[in-house]
C-alpha positions as CSV (number, residue, x, y, z in Angstrom):
1,X,22.2,-48.8,19.2
2,X,23.6,-51.1,16.6
3,X,27.2,-49.8,16.9
4,X,27.4,-51.0,20.5
5,X,27.9,-54.7,19.8
6,X,29.8,-56.7,22.4
7,X,32.9,-58.6,21.0
8,X,34.3,-61.4,23.1
9,X,37.9,-62.3,22.3
10,X,39.7,-65.5,23.0
11,X,43.4,-64.9,24.1
12,X,45.8,-67.7,23.1
13,X,45.8,-68.2,19.3
14,X,43.6,-65.1,18.8
15,X,45.3,-62.1,20.3
16,X,48.7,-63.6,21.2
17,X,50.8,-66.7,20.4
18,X,51.8,-68.2,23.7
19,X,52.8,-71.6,22.2
20,X,56.4,-71.5,23.4
21,X,55.5,-70.8,27.0
22,X,52.7,-73.3,27.0
23,X,54.7,-76.1,25.3
24,X,57.7,-75.6,27.6
25,X,55.6,-75.6,30.7
26,X,53.8,-78.8,29.6
27,X,57.2,-80.4,29.0
28,X,58.4,-79.2,32.4
29,X,55.4,-80.8,34.1
30,X,55.7,-84.1,32.3
31,X,59.4,-84.3,33.0
32,X,58.7,-84.0,36.7
33,X,56.2,-86.8,36.5
34,X,58.6,-89.0,34.4
35,X,55.9,-89.1,31.6
36,X,56.6,-89.3,27.9
37,X,57.1,-85.9,26.1
38,X,54.8,-85.5,23.1
39,X,55.9,-84.3,19.7
40,X,55.4,-80.7,18.5
41,X,52.1,-81.4,16.7
42,X,50.6,-82.9,19.8
43,X,51.8,-79.9,21.9
44,X,50.3,-77.5,19.4
45,X,46.9,-79.2,19.9
46,X,47.2,-78.3,23.6
47,X,46.9,-74.5,23.0
48,X,43.3,-73.6,23.8
49,X,41.7,-76.5,25.7
50,X,41.6,-76.5,29.5
51,X,44.7,-77.8,31.3
52,X,42.8,-80.6,33.0
53,X,41.5,-81.9,29.7
54,X,45.0,-81.6,28.2
55,X,46.8,-83.5,31.0
56,X,44.1,-86.1,31.1
57,X,44.8,-86.8,27.5
58,X,48.6,-86.6,27.6
59,X,48.9,-88.7,30.7
60,X,46.2,-91.1,29.6
61,X,44.9,-90.8,33.1
62,X,41.6,-90.4,34.8
63,X,43.2,-90.1,38.3
64,X,42.5,-86.6,39.6
65,X,45.6,-86.5,41.9
66,X,48.1,-87.1,39.0
67,X,46.4,-84.6,36.8
68,X,46.4,-81.9,39.5
69,X,50.1,-82.6,40.2
70,X,50.8,-82.0,36.5
71,X,48.8,-78.8,36.6
72,X,50.8,-77.7,39.7
73,X,54.1,-78.2,38.0
74,X,52.9,-76.5,34.8
75,X,51.8,-73.4,36.7
76,X,55.0,-73.4,38.7
77,X,56.9,-72.7,35.5
78,X,54.2,-70.7,33.6
79,X,53.8,-68.3,36.5
80,X,57.5,-67.6,36.5
81,X,58.5,-67.3,32.8
82,X,56.0,-69.2,30.6
83,X,53.5,-66.3,30.4
84,X,56.3,-64.1,29.1
85,X,57.2,-66.5,26.2
86,X,54.5,-64.9,24.2
87,X,54.1,-62.5,21.2
88,X,51.1,-60.5,19.9
89,X,49.9,-61.4,16.4
90,X,50.7,-58.9,13.7
91,X,47.7,-56.5,13.3
92,X,46.2,-57.0,16.7
93,X,47.8,-53.9,18.1
94,X,46.0,-51.8,15.5
95,X,42.8,-53.9,15.5
96,X,41.7,-53.3,19.1
97,X,41.8,-49.5,19.2
98,X,40.1,-49.4,15.8
99,X,37.2,-51.5,17.2
100,X,36.9,-49.3,20.3
101,X,36.8,-46.2,18.0
102,X,33.8,-47.8,16.3
103,X,32.1,-48.0,19.7
104,X,32.3,-51.7,20.0
105,X,32.4,-53.2,23.6
106,X,35.3,-55.6,24.0
107,X,35.6,-58.4,26.6
108,X,38.2,-61.1,27.0
109,X,36.8,-64.7,27.3
110,X,39.6,-67.2,27.7
111,X,40.1,-70.7,29.0
112,X,43.4,-69.5,30.5
113,X,43.2,-68.8,34.2
114,X,42.1,-65.2,34.7
115,X,45.1,-64.4,36.9
116,X,47.5,-65.1,33.9
117,X,45.1,-63.6,31.3
118,X,45.1,-60.3,33.1
119,X,48.9,-60.3,33.4
120,X,49.3,-61.0,29.7
121,X,46.7,-58.4,28.6
122,X,48.4,-55.8,30.7
123,X,51.9,-56.8,29.5
124,X,50.9,-56.1,25.8
125,X,49.1,-52.9,26.6
126,X,45.7,-54.3,25.7
127,X,44.0,-53.7,29.0
128,X,42.6,-50.2,28.2
129,X,40.6,-51.7,25.3
130,X,38.7,-54.3,27.3
131,X,35.7,-53.6,29.5
132,X,36.1,-56.9,31.3
133,X,38.5,-59.8,31.6
134,X,36.9,-63.2,32.0
135,X,39.1,-66.4,32.4
136,X,39.0,-69.8,34.0
137,X,39.5,-70.1,37.7
138,X,42.3,-72.2,39.2
139,X,39.9,-74.7,40.6
140,X,38.4,-75.6,37.2
141,X,34.8,-74.4,37.8
142,X,34.9,-72.6,34.4
143,X,36.9,-75.2,32.4
144,X,33.8,-75.5,30.3
145,X,34.0,-72.4,28.1
146,X,30.3,-72.4,27.4
147,X,29.8,-72.0,31.2
148,X,32.3,-69.2,31.3
149,X,30.7,-67.4,28.4
150,X,27.3,-67.8,30.0
151,X,28.7,-66.2,33.2
152,X,30.1,-63.3,31.2
153,X,26.8,-62.6,29.5
154,X,25.0,-62.6,32.8
155,X,27.6,-60.5,34.7
156,X,27.7,-57.9,32.0
157,X,24.0,-58.0,31.1
158,X,24.8,-58.7,27.5
159,X,22.2,-59.6,24.8
160,X,23.3,-62.8,23.1
161,X,21.9,-61.5,19.8
162,X,24.2,-58.5,20.1
163,X,27.3,-60.5,21.0
164,X,30.0,-62.1,18.9
165,X,32.6,-64.6,20.1
166,X,35.9,-64.5,18.3
167,X,38.4,-67.3,18.7
168,X,40.6,-69.9,17.0
169,X,39.4,-73.2,18.3
170,X,36.3,-75.3,18.0
171,X,35.6,-74.9,21.7
172,X,35.1,-71.2,21.1
173,X,32.5,-71.9,18.4
174,X,30.7,-74.5,20.5
175,X,30.7,-72.2,23.6
176,X,29.2,-69.4,21.5
177,X,26.5,-71.5,19.9
178,X,25.6,-73.1,23.2
179,X,24.7,-69.5,24.3
180,X,23.0,-68.4,21.1
181,X,26.0,-66.2,20.3
182,X,27.5,-65.6,16.8
183,X,30.9,-67.2,16.4
184,X,33.7,-65.9,14.2
185,X,36.6,-68.3,13.7
186,X,40.1,-66.9,13.1
187,X,42.6,-68.9,11.0
188,X,45.9,-67.4,12.2
189,X,45.7,-69.4,15.4
190,X,45.7,-73.1,16.1
191,X,42.3,-74.3,14.7
192,X,42.0,-75.5,11.1
193,X,39.2,-74.6,8.7
194,X,37.8,-78.1,9.4
195,X,37.8,-77.5,13.2
196,X,36.1,-74.1,12.7
197,X,33.7,-75.3,10.0
198,X,30.6,-74.5,12.2
199,X,31.6,-70.9,12.8
200,X,29.3,-68.3,11.4
201,X,32.2,-66.6,9.6
202,X,36.0,-67.0,9.2
203,X,38.7,-64.4,9.2
204,X,42.1,-65.2,7.7
205,X,44.1,-62.4,9.5
206,X,43.4,-59.5,11.9
207,X,42.9,-57.1,9.0
208,X,40.3,-59.4,7.5
209,X,38.6,-59.6,10.9
210,X,38.4,-55.8,11.1
211,X,36.9,-55.6,7.6
212,X,34.4,-58.4,8.4
213,X,33.2,-56.7,11.6
214,X,33.0,-53.3,9.9
215,X,30.8,-54.8,7.2
216,X,28.5,-56.4,9.9
217,X,28.2,-53.0,11.6
218,X,27.3,-51.3,8.3
219,X,24.8,-54.0,7.3
220,X,23.0,-53.7,10.7
221,X,22.9,-49.9,10.3
222,X,21.4,-50.3,6.9
223,X,18.8,-52.8,8.1
224,X,17.9,-50.4,10.9
225,X,17.5,-47.5,8.6
226,X,20.5,-45.6,10.1
227,X,22.5,-43.6,7.6
């Protein structure tokens, strides 16, 4: 049935703004390692990519041990208070139940470790709207979001042609296209129009995303001859 499309949502920069918690936890880790603290613009670029990629860049290091130490310090603070330093974007609280009412199947697909993703989704009351929560593992097996998305498709038995990935960063778009999934970029997060240029569509705010998804549902119904 055309109404039952699967929608895969990113978390940070798409559903919630966790910049304060992420930035403060990165600073905490770098301070413990006596490493330089980056400016705000650099820290904002750290929202979205996997932590190992982020600390390899910030520490200018390829040494696994130092990167893992940084991640350990980061998670020490983030698990305590960093995950709470978070706000839901305006419009998200209304968007999710509206999509479920249209019989869309919602899943979370995030580079954030699943243990924290579940905590955040439950904290904001989003859990009832999602049929599955998929996040990175602590060991880094799913740091590649394309691999994570592929695992989600397989585990849930989803048809790539009936699936849409919604996120704010270029890695969301690349992960979707690597799996033949449609990608919608959202502009209220951390990715620019340039970064999201390869997305199949762009939404400027949650209300615009809702309208865009509704139009896609209606167009598919019309193409299928459903009144």
